[in-house]
LUMZAFI-435932 format. One record per residue: residue number from 1; residue in three letters; x, y, z of N, C-alpha, C, CB in turn. Coordinates in steps of 0.1 Angstrom, whole numbers. Glycine has a CB too. Layout:
BEGIN
PT    k    r    n.X    n.Y    n.Z   ca.X   ca.Y   ca.Z    c.X    c.Y    c.Z   cb.X   cb.Y   cb.Z
PT  NUM  Ala      X      Y      Z      X      Y      Z      X      Y      Z      X      Y      Z
...
***
This chain:
BEGIN
PT    k    r    n.X    n.Y    n.Z   ca.X   ca.Y   ca.Z    c.X    c.Y    c.Z   cb.X   cb.Y   cb.Z
PT    1  Met   1504    918    982   1499    932    983   1493    936    970   1511    940    986
PT    2  Leu   1499    933    959   1493    937    946   1479    931    944   1503    933    934
PT    3  Leu   1478    918    948   1465    911    947   1455    918    955   1467    897    951
PT    4  Val   1458    923    967   1448    930    975   1444    943    969   1454    933    989
PT    5  Val   1453    951    963   1450    963    957   1441    961    945   1463    971    953
PT    6  Met   1444    950    938   1436    947    925   1422    942    929   1443    937    917
PT    7  Leu   1420    934    939   1408    928    943   1399    938    951   1410    916    950
PT    8  Ala   1405    947    958   1397    956    967   1386    963    959   1406    966    974
PT    9  Pro   1389    970    948   1378    977    941   1367    968    936   1384    984    929
PT   10  Val   1370    955    932   1360    946    928   1351    942    939   1366    933    922
PT   11  Val   1357    939    951   1349    935    963   1341    947    967   1359    930    974
PT   12  Ala   1346    959    967   1339    970    971   1327    973    962   1348    983    972
PT   13  Gly   1329    971    949   1319    973    939   1307    963    941   1324    972    925
PT   14  Val   1311    951    943   1300    940    945   1292    944    958   1307    926    947
PT   15  Ala   1299    947    969   1292    951    981   1283    963    979   1302    953    993
PT   16  Leu   1288    973    973   1280    985    970   1269    983    961   1289    997    965
PT   17  Gly   1271    974    951   1261    971    941   1249    964    948   1266    962    931
PT   18  Tyr   1252    955    958   1241    948    965   1234    958    974   1247    936    973
PT   19  Leu   1241    967    980   1235    977    989   1225    986    981   1245    985    996
PT   20  Leu   1228    988    969   1220    996    960   1209    988    953   1228   1004    950
PT   21  Gly   1208    976    956   1197    968    951   1201    961    938   1185    976    948
PT   22  Gly   1214    961    934   1218    954    922   1220    939    924   1231    960    917
PT   23  Arg   1223    932    913   1225    918    913   1236    914    904   1212    910    909
PT   24  Leu   1244    904    907   1254    899    898   1249    895    885   1263    888    905
PT   25  Ala   1236    891    884   1230    887    872   1231    898    862   1216    883    874
PT   26  Gly   1233    911    866   1235    922    857   1246    920    847   1237    935    864
PT   27  Phe   1256    912    850   1267    910    841   1262    902    829   1278    902    847
PT   28  Gly   1250    895    830   1244    888    819   1236    897    810   1236    877    823
PT   29  Ala   1234    910    814   1226    919    807   1234    927    797   1219    928    816
PT   30  Ile   1248    927    798   1256    934    789   1265    924    782   1265    945    796
PT   31  Arg   1269    927    770   1277    918    762   1292    921    764   1273    919    747
PT   32  Ile   1299    911    768   1314    912    770   1321    903    761   1318    909    785
PT   33  Arg   1328    908    751   1334    900    741   1349    899    743   1331    906    727
PT   34  Ala   1355    889    737   1369    887    737   1376    888    751   1376    898    728
PT   35  Leu   1370    882    761   1375    883    774   1389    876    775   1365    876    784
PT   36  Trp   1392    868    766   1405    861    767   1417    872    765   1406    851    755
PT   37  Leu   1414    883    759   1424    894    758   1428    899    772   1419    905    749
PT   38  Val   1418    900    781   1420    905    795   1429    895    802   1407    907    802
PT   39  Trp   1425    882    801   1433    872    808   1448    871    803   1427    858    807
PT   40  Leu   1449    873    790   1463    873    784   1471    885    789   1462    873    769
PT   41  Ala   1464    897    790   1471    909    795   1475    907    809   1461    921    793
PT   42  Ala   1466    901    817   1469    899    831   1482    889    833   1457    892    839
PT   43  Gly   1482    879    824   1494    870    824   1507    877    821   1491    859    815
PT   44  Val   1506    886    811   1518    894    807   1522    903    818   1516    901    794
PT   45  Gln   1512    909    825   1514    918    836   1522    911    847   1501    924    841
PT   46  Phe   1518    899    851   1525    892    861   1539    888    857   1517    880    866
PT   47  Ala   1540    884    844   1553    880    839   1563    892    839   1552    874    825
PT   48  Gln   1558    904    839   1566    916    838   1575    917    850   1557    928    837
PT   49  Tyr   1570    912    862   1578    913    874   1591    905    874   1570    909    886
PT   50  Ser   1592    895    865   1604    888    865   1612    891    852   1601    873    865
PT   51  Ala   1608    900    844   1615    904    832   1625    914    835   1605    910    821
PT   52  Leu   1635    916    825   1646    925    827   1642    939    824   1657    921    818
PT   53  Gly   1632    941    815   1628    955    812   1613    956    813   1633    959    798
PT   54  Ala   1608    967    817   1593    969    819   1587    974    807   1591    979    830
PT   55  Arg   1593    983    799   1586    989    788   1582    980    777   1595    999    782
PT   56  Pro   1590    970    772   1585    961    762   1572    954    765   1596    951    758
PT   57  Leu   1572    948    777   1560    940    781   1548    950    784   1563    932    793
PT   58  Leu   1551    962    789   1541    972    792   1534    975    779   1547    985    798
PT   59  Ala   1541    976    768   1535    979    755   1526    968    751   1546    981    744
PT   60  Val   1529    956    754   1521    944    751   1508    945    759   1528    931    753
PT   61  Val   1509    948    772   1497    948    781   1488    959    776   1502    951    795
PT   62  Phe   1493    971    773   1484    982    768   1478    979    755   1492    995    767
PT   63  Thr   1485    972    746   1479    968    733   1468    959    735   1490    962    724
PT   64  Leu   1469    949    743   1459    939    746   1447    945    752   1464    927    754
PT   65  Val   1449    953    762   1437    960    769   1430    970    759   1442    967    781
PT   66  Ala   1438    977    752   1432    987    742   1424    979    732   1443    995    735
PT   67  Ala   1429    968    727   1421    960    717   1408    955    723   1429    948    712
PT   68  Trp   1408    951    736   1396    946    743   1386    957    745   1400    939    756
PT   69  Leu   1391    969    749   1382    980    751   1376    985    738   1389    991    758
PT   70  Ala   1384    985    727   1379    989    714   1368    980    709   1390    989    704
PT   71  Val   1368    967    713   1358    958    709   1345    960    717   1363    944    710
PT   72  Asn   1346    963    730   1335    963    739   1329    976    742   1339    957    752
PT   73  Ile   1336    987    743   1331   1000    748   1320   1005    739   1342   1010    748
PT   74  Pro   1321   1004    726   1310   1010    717   1296   1003    720   1313   1008    703
PT   75  Glu   1296    991    725   1284    983    727   1278    984    741   1286    969    724
PT   76  Trp   1286    991    750   1281    992    764   1272   1004    766   1293    992    773
PT   77  Pro   1263   1004    776   1255   1016    779   1263   1027    784   1244   1012    789
PT   78  Gly   1257   1039    784   1265   1051    788   1272   1051    801   1256   1062    788
PT   79  Ala   1266   1047    812   1272   1047    825   1284   1037    826   1262   1044    836
PT   80  Val   1282   1025    820   1292   1015    820   1304   1020    812   1287   1002    815
PT   81  Arg   1301   1026    801   1311   1032    792   1319   1042    799   1305   1037    779
PT   82  Ala   1313   1051    806   1320   1062    813   1330   1056    824   1310   1071    820
PT   83  Ala   1325   1046    831   1334   1039    841   1346   1033    834   1327   1028    849
PT   84  Ala   1344   1027    822   1355   1021    815   1365   1032    810   1350   1013    802
PT   85  Val   1360   1044    806   1369   1055    802   1377   1059    814   1360   1066    797
PT   86  Val   1372   1060    826   1380   1063    838   1391   1053    840   1371   1064    850
PT   87  Ile   1388   1040    838   1398   1030    840   1409   1032    829   1392   1016    838
PT   88  Val   1405   1035    817   1415   1038    806   1424   1050    810   1408   1040    793
PT   89  Leu   1418   1060    815   1426   1072    819   1436   1069    829   1416   1083    824
PT   90  Gly   1432   1061    840   1441   1058    850   1453   1049    845   1434   1050    861
PT   91  Ala   1450   1040    836   1460   1031    830   1469   1040    822   1454   1020    822
PT   92  Ser   1464   1050    815   1472   1058    806   1482   1067    815   1463   1068    798
PT   93  Leu   1478   1071    826   1487   1079    835   1498   1070    840   1479   1085    847
PT   94  Asn   1495   1058    844   1505   1049    848   1515   1046    837   1499   1036    854
PT   95  Gly   1509   1044    825   1518   1041    814   1527   1052    810   1509   1037    802
PT   96  Leu   1522   1065    812   1530   1076    809   1542   1077    819   1522   1089    809
PT   97  Ala   1539   1075    832   1550   1075    842   1561   1065    839   1544   1073    856
PT   98  Ile   1556   1053    835   1566   1042    832   1574   1045    819   1559   1029    831
PT   99  Ala   1567   1050    809   1573   1053    797   1584   1064    798   1563   1057    786
PT  100  Leu   1582   1074    807   1591   1085    808   1603   1081    817   1584   1096    814
PT  101  Asn   1601   1071    826   1612   1067    835   1618   1053    833   1607   1069    849
PT  102  Gly   1611   1045    825   1616   1032    823   1609   1022    833   1631   1031    824
PT  103  Arg   1606   1027    845   1599   1019    855   1590   1029    863   1610   1013    865
PT  104  Met   1581   1023    870   1572   1031    878   1579   1037    890   1559   1023    882
PT  105  Pro   1581   1050    891   1588   1055    903   1579   1055    916   1592   1070    901
PT  106  Tyr   1585   1053    927   1577   1052    939   1584   1059    951   1575   1037    943
PT  107  Asp   1576   1064    960   1581   1071    972   1585   1060    982   1570   1080    978
PT  108  Ala   1598   1058    984   1603   1048    993   1599   1051   1007   1618   1047    992
PT  109  Ala   1599   1064   1011   1596   1067   1025   1581   1064   1028   1598   1082   1028
PT  110  Gly   1572   1067   1018   1558   1064   1020   1555   1050   1020   1550   1071   1009
PT  111  Ala   1563   1042   1014   1562   1027   1014   1568   1021   1026   1568   1021   1001
PT  112  Gly   1574   1029   1035   1580   1023   1047   1592   1015   1044   1570   1015   1054
PT  113  Ser   1599   1018   1033   1611   1010   1029   1623   1017   1033   1611   1007   1014
PT  114  Arg   1631   1010   1042   1644   1016   1046   1655   1014   1036   1648   1010   1060
PT  115  Ala   1654   1004   1028   1664   1001   1018   1657   1001   1004   1671    988   1021
PT  116  Pro   1655   1013    998   1649   1013    985   1655   1004    975   1649   1028    979
PT  117  Ala   1646    997    968   1651    987    958   1645    989    944   1647    972    963
PT  118  Val   1653    985    934   1649    986    920   1644    973    916   1661    992    912
PT  119  Thr   1632    972    911   1627    960    906   1624    961    890   1613    956    913
PT  120  Pro   1621    950    884   1618    952    869   1607    962    866   1614    938    864
PT  121  Lys   1598    965    876   1588    974    873   1589    987    881   1574    968    876
PT  122  Asn   1595    987    892   1596    999    901   1610   1004    903   1589    996    914
PT  123  Glu   1611   1017    907   1624   1023    911   1621   1034    920   1632   1027    899
PT  124  Pro   1629   1037    930   1626   1048    939   1628   1061    932   1636   1048    951
PT  125  Ala   1619   1070    935   1619   1083    929   1631   1092    934   1606   1091    931
PT  126  Asp   1636   1100    926   1647   1109    930   1646   1122    922   1661   1102    927
PT  127  Ala   1656   1130    923   1656   1143    916   1655   1142    901   1668   1151    920
PT  128  Asp   1659   1131    895   1659   1130    881   1646   1124    876   1671   1122    877
PT  129  Thr   1637   1120    885   1625   1114    880   1616   1124    873   1617   1107    892
PT  130  Arg   1611   1119    862   1601   1128    854   1587   1125    859   1603   1126    839
PT  131  Leu   1580   1136    860   1566   1136    865   1564   1126    876   1557   1131    853
PT  132  Ala   1572   1128    887   1572   1119    898   1558   1119    905   1582   1124    909
PT  133  Val   1550   1129    903   1537   1130    909   1527   1119    903   1530   1144    906
PT  134  Leu   1531   1114    892   1523   1103    886   1527   1089    891   1523   1104    871
PT  135  Gly   1538   1089    898   1542   1076    903   1535   1071    916   1557   1077    906
PT  136  Asp   1540   1061    922   1534   1056    934   1538   1064    946   1538   1041    937
PT  137  Thr   1531   1075    948   1534   1085    958   1524   1087    969   1537   1098    952
PT  138  Ile   1512   1080    967   1501   1082    977   1502   1070    987   1487   1082    969
PT  139  Ala   1505   1073    999   1507   1062   1009   1493   1057   1014   1515   1067   1021
PT  140  Ile   1493   1043   1016   1482   1037   1023   1488   1030   1036   1475   1026   1013
PT  141  Pro   1488   1037   1047   1495   1033   1059   1490   1019   1064   1492   1042   1070
PT  142  Pro   1477   1015   1064   1474   1002   1069   1480    991   1061   1459   1000   1068
PT  143  Leu   1482    993   1048   1488    983   1039   1503    984   1038   1482    983   1026
PT  144  Arg   1509    995   1043   1523    999   1042   1527    998   1027   1532    989   1050
PT  145  Ala   1518   1005   1019   1520   1005   1004   1518   1019    999   1511    995    998
PT  146  Val   1522   1021    987   1519   1034    980   1513   1031    966   1533   1042    978
PT  147  Val   1504   1039    962   1497   1038    949   1498   1051    942   1482   1034    951
PT  148  Ser   1495   1051    929   1496   1062    921   1482   1068    918   1503   1059    907
PT  149  Pro   1482   1081    913   1469   1087    909   1462   1078    899   1471   1101    904
PT  150  Gly   1470   1072    890   1464   1063    880   1457   1051    887   1474   1059    870
PT  151  Asp   1464   1046    897   1458   1034    905   1445   1038    911   1468   1029    915
PT  152  Leu   1443   1050    916   1431   1055    922   1420   1055    912   1433   1068    929
PT  153  Leu   1423   1061    900   1413   1061    889   1409   1047    884   1419   1069    877
PT  154  Ile   1419   1038    883   1416   1025    879   1407   1018    890   1429   1016    878
PT  155  Gly   1410   1020    903   1402   1014    913   1388   1020    914   1409   1016    927
PT  156  Gly   1387   1033    913   1374   1039    913   1366   1036    901   1375   1054    914
PT  157  Gly   1372   1035    889   1365   1032    877   1360   1017    878   1374   1034    865
PT  158  Thr   1368   1008    883   1365    994    884   1353    992    894   1377    986    889
PT  159  Cys   1353    999    905   1342    998    915   1329   1003    908   1346   1007    927
PT  160  Ala   1330   1015    901   1318   1020    895   1313   1011    884   1321   1034    889
PT  161  Phe   1322   1005    876   1319    996    866   1310    985    871   1331    991    859
PT  162  Val   1315    979    882   1308    967    888   1294    972    893   1316    961    900
PT  163  Val   1293    983    899   1280    988    904   1270    991    893   1282   1001    913
PT  164  Phe   1275    998    883   1266   1001    871   1261    989    864   1273   1010    861
PT  165  Val   1270    979    863   1266    966    856   1255    959    865   1278    957    853
PT  166  Met   1258    958    878   1249    951    887   1235    958    887   1255    950    901
PT  167  Arg   1235    972    887   1223    979    888   1215    979    875   1226    993    892
PT  168  Arg   1222    976    864   1215    977    851   1204    966    850   1225    974    840
PT  169  Arg   1206    954    855   1196    944    855   1184    948    863   1202    930    860
PT  170  Thr   1186    954    875   1176    959    883   1167    969    877   1181    964    897
PT  171  Ile   1174    979    870   1167    990    864   1158    984    852   1177   1000    858
PT  172  Ala   1164    975    845   1156    969    834   1144    962    839   1165    959    826
PT  173  Glu   1145    955    851   1133    948    856   1123    958    861   1138    939    868
PT  174  Glu   1127    969    867   1117    979    871   1110    985    859   1125    990    879
PT  175  Val   1117    988    848   1110    993    837   1100    983    831   1120    997    826
PT  176  Asn   1104    971    830   1095    961    824   1083    958    833   1103    948    823
PT  177  His   1083    960    846   1072    958    855   1065    971    860   1077    950    867
PT  178  Asp   1068    982    853   1062    995    857   1047    995    853   1069   1006    850
PT  179  Pro   1038    995    863   1024    995    860   1019   1007    853   1016    993    873
PT  180  His   1027   1018    853   1022   1031    847   1028   1032    832   1027   1042    855
PT  181  Thr   1034   1021    827   1039   1021    814   1028   1022    804   1048   1009    811
PT  182  Glu   1029   1031    794   1018   1033    785   1016   1021    776   1021   1045    775
PT  183  Pro   1003   1017    774   1001   1005    766   1005   1007    751    986   1001    766
PT  184  Ala   1008    997    744   1012    998    730   1001   1003    722   1017    984    725
PT  185  Ala   1004   1011    712    994   1016    703    986   1005    696   1000   1026    693
PT  186  Arg    973   1008    693    965    998    686    969    998    671    951   1000    688
PT  187  Arg    969    986    666    972    984    652    959    981    644    983    974    649
PT  188  Pro    958    984    632    946    980    624    944    965    625    947    984    610
PT  189  Gly    931    961    628    928    947    628    929    941    642    937    940    620
PT  190  Asp    934    949    653    934    944    666    920    943    672    943    953    675
PT  191  Val    918    933    680    905    932    686    907    933    701    899    918    683
PT  192  Arg    899    941    708    899    942    722    885    942    728    907    955    726
PT  193  Ala    885    941    741    871    941    747    864    953    745    873    938    762
PT  194  Gly    850    952    744    842    964    742    842    974    753    828    960    739
PT  195  Gly    841    986    750    841    997    760    832   1008    755    855   1002    763
PT  196  Ala    834   1019    761    825   1031    757    828   1034    743    828   1043    767
PT  197  Gly    818   1035    735    819   1039    721    823   1027    712    830   1049    720
PT  198  Asp    825   1015    718    829   1003    710    817    994    709    841    996    716
PT  199  Pro    814    989    697    803    979    696    807    967    704    801    975    681
PT  200  Ala    797    961    710    799    949    718    802    937    708    787    946    727
PT  201  Leu    811    929    713    814    917    704    802    909    702    825    909    710
PT  202  His    793    907    712    782    898    710    771    904    701    776    895    724
PT  203  Gly    772    917    698    763    923    689    766    922    675    761    938    693
PT  204  Arg    777    915    672    780    913    658    775    900    652    796    914    656
PT  205  Arg    772    900    639    767    888    633    774    887    619    752    889    632
PT  206  Ala    773    875    614    779    872    601    770    876    590    783    857    600
PT  207  Asp    776    882    579    768    886    568    768    874    558    774    898    561
PT  208  Asp    764    876    546    762    865    536    776    859    532    755    870    524
PT  209  Arg    787    867    534    800    863    530    807    857    542    808    874    524
PT  210  Gly    801    856    553    807    849    565    816    859    573    816    838    561
PT  211  Gln    815    872    571    823    882    578    815    888    589    829    892    568
PT  212  Leu    821    892    600    814    898    611    810    913    607    822    898    624
PT  213  Thr    797    916    610    793    930    608    787    935    621    783    931    596
PT  214  Thr    786    948    623    780    954    635    767    960    631    789    965    640
PT  215  Pro    756    957    638    743    962    634    743    977    636    732    956    643
PT  216  Thr    737    984    626    736    999    626    723   1003    633    737   1004    612
PT  217  Arg    724   1011    643    712   1015    651    706   1027    645    716   1017    666
PT  218  Gly    693   1028    645    686   1040    641    685   1042    626    693   1052    647
PT  219  Val    688   1031    618    687   1032    604    677   1023    599    701   1029    597
PT  220  Gln    667   1028    593    656   1020    588    658   1017    573    642   1026    591
PT  221  Arg    654   1006    569    655   1002    555    641   1002    549    662    988    553
***
């Protein structure tokens, strides 16, 4: 179930990116550094389910992801950077709910659970839960699962991130092939074909020093 929730925004982003004319080659147009930090954070996240306490490993996950974002976000274009910020906001809300309660609180009724269970990461919400609204309280009936507001921000930000990156390559190609793009300014010494007001190239001749000169019309010696 967790795998479905994590992959759904990526799949939706790829599908929407193609519908908008984007290409996966767009990922080659932006620089993504230190990707190993993301894989390490994912490994710690999965290990968290079998750990006795959620908060120590949660701190490790947030530290790794924060380090990866600090390295990459400043170098990304504006739209991609905005999507990454939304992802960070969603993760921060989830982190706040876990930090205040020790585990992520969830709505057992919304999850369709008749026997609420406490796991290394989750616990059923009750009257003592702090900021329960930030927990897994939004039901997804087809999946018989619940997600948090932070999960929605992470999913939406991930989908937008994929779309913006895929579209970036297409936009760059459109700009490079724009027939209305202004030509580059002439530099001193540039030679171009003759036109109105320009001496014809074939009308030039070499002087005594071997340099090309343009005959002057209407001047008698």
